[in-house]
C-alpha positions as CSV (number, residue, x, y, z in Angstrom):
1,T,0.0,0.1,0.0
2,H,1.1,3.5,-0.9
3,V,0.1,6.9,-1.6
4,P,0.4,7.8,-5.3
5,P,2.2,11.3,-6.4
6,Q,-0.4,14.0,-6.2
7,A,-0.1,14.4,-9.9
8,R,-1.7,11.1,-10.3
9,W,-4.6,11.7,-7.8
10,R,-8.3,11.4,-9.4
11,R,-9.2,14.7,-7.6
12,A,-7.1,17.6,-6.7
13,P,-7.9,19.7,-3.7
14,S,-10.4,22.2,-4.9
15,A,-9.9,26.0,-4.2
16,D,-13.3,26.3,-2.6
17,A,-12.6,23.5,-0.1
18,A,-13.3,24.4,3.6
19,Y,-10.2,22.5,4.3
20,V,-8.1,19.4,3.4
21,Y,-7.5,16.8,5.9
22,Y,-5.0,14.0,5.7
23,C,-3.3,11.4,7.9
24,D,0.2,11.4,7.2
25,N,1.1,7.7,8.7
26,E,-2.1,5.5,8.9
27,T,-0.5,2.6,10.6
28,I,-3.5,-0.1,10.3
29,D,-2.8,-0.5,6.7
30,G,0.7,0.8,6.6
31,V,-0.1,3.9,4.4
32,R,2.4,6.8,4.7
33,F,2.6,10.0,2.9
34,S,6.3,10.7,1.8
35,Y,5.1,14.3,0.9
36,V,3.1,17.2,2.0
37,P,0.0,17.4,-0.2
38,D,0.0,20.8,-2.1
39,V,-3.4,22.7,-1.4
40,P,-4.6,25.9,-2.7
41,R,-3.3,29.1,-0.9
42,D,-6.4,30.0,0.7
43,V,-7.4,26.4,1.8
44,P,-6.4,25.2,5.2
45,L,-4.4,22.0,5.6
46,V,-5.1,19.9,8.5
47,A,-3.0,16.9,9.5
48,D,-3.3,13.8,11.8
49,M,0.1,13.1,12.9
50,S,-0.7,10.6,15.7
51,S,1.6,8.0,14.5
52,S,4.5,10.2,13.5
53,L,4.7,13.1,15.5
54,F,8.4,13.5,17.2
55,S,9.5,10.8,14.9
56,R,11.0,13.1,12.5
57,P,11.4,17.0,11.6
58,V,8.3,18.4,10.7
59,D,7.8,22.1,9.2
60,V,4.7,23.0,11.0
61,A,4.5,26.5,8.9
62,R,3.1,24.5,6.1
63,Y,0.0,23.5,8.0
64,D,-3.0,25.2,9.6
65,V,-3.7,22.6,12.1
66,V,-1.5,19.5,13.2
67,F,-3.0,17.3,15.8
68,A,-1.8,13.9,17.3
69,A,-3.1,11.5,19.8
70,A,0.0,11.7,22.0
71,Q,-0.2,8.3,23.7
72,K,1.5,6.8,20.7
73,N,4.6,8.9,20.8
74,C,4.9,11.3,23.7
75,G,2.3,11.0,26.4
76,T,-0.3,9.0,28.5
77,A,-3.7,7.9,27.0
78,G,-6.0,10.8,26.2
79,T,-3.3,13.3,26.0
80,T,-3.7,15.4,22.6
81,V,-1.2,17.7,20.9
82,V,-2.7,20.5,18.7
83,I,-0.7,22.9,16.9
84,A,-2.8,25.6,15.2
85,S,-1.6,28.6,13.0
86,R,-2.8,32.2,13.6
87,R,-5.1,31.9,10.5
88,A,-6.7,28.7,12.1
89,C,-7.2,30.5,15.5
90,Y,-8.0,34.0,14.4
91,G,-9.0,33.9,10.7
92,A,-7.3,34.7,7.6
93,E,-7.3,38.4,8.0
94,Y,-5.0,37.7,11.1
95,A,-2.5,35.3,9.5
96,A,0.4,37.9,9.0
97,D,2.8,37.7,12.1
98,D,2.1,41.4,12.4
99,A,-1.4,41.3,12.4
100,A,-3.0,41.9,15.9
101,P,-5.4,39.2,16.7
102,P,-8.8,40.2,18.4
103,S,-8.4,40.2,22.2
104,A,-9.6,37.3,24.2
105,D,-12.1,39.3,26.5
């Protein structure tokens, strides 16, 4: 089992998608992405890295949300790790590093 190159996918991620989700290392059937899927610029990329978090370097800047059930690699059962971008937390208008997000009153 393998993930074909993205150029061979039957359906490319759509520019009007709410987000694109993928599991980078599905261990039941042994399917592992060897690349980060390309998505349209305005489409958030969400990754389940439960089976791979902390096993290799990850450029989290390429994602809007990374999450992992941490009991597999770094914690006790029930622990979850979530890494979220400014865009995911506050919206696209606050994605730039110098944009002040709304206060959490």
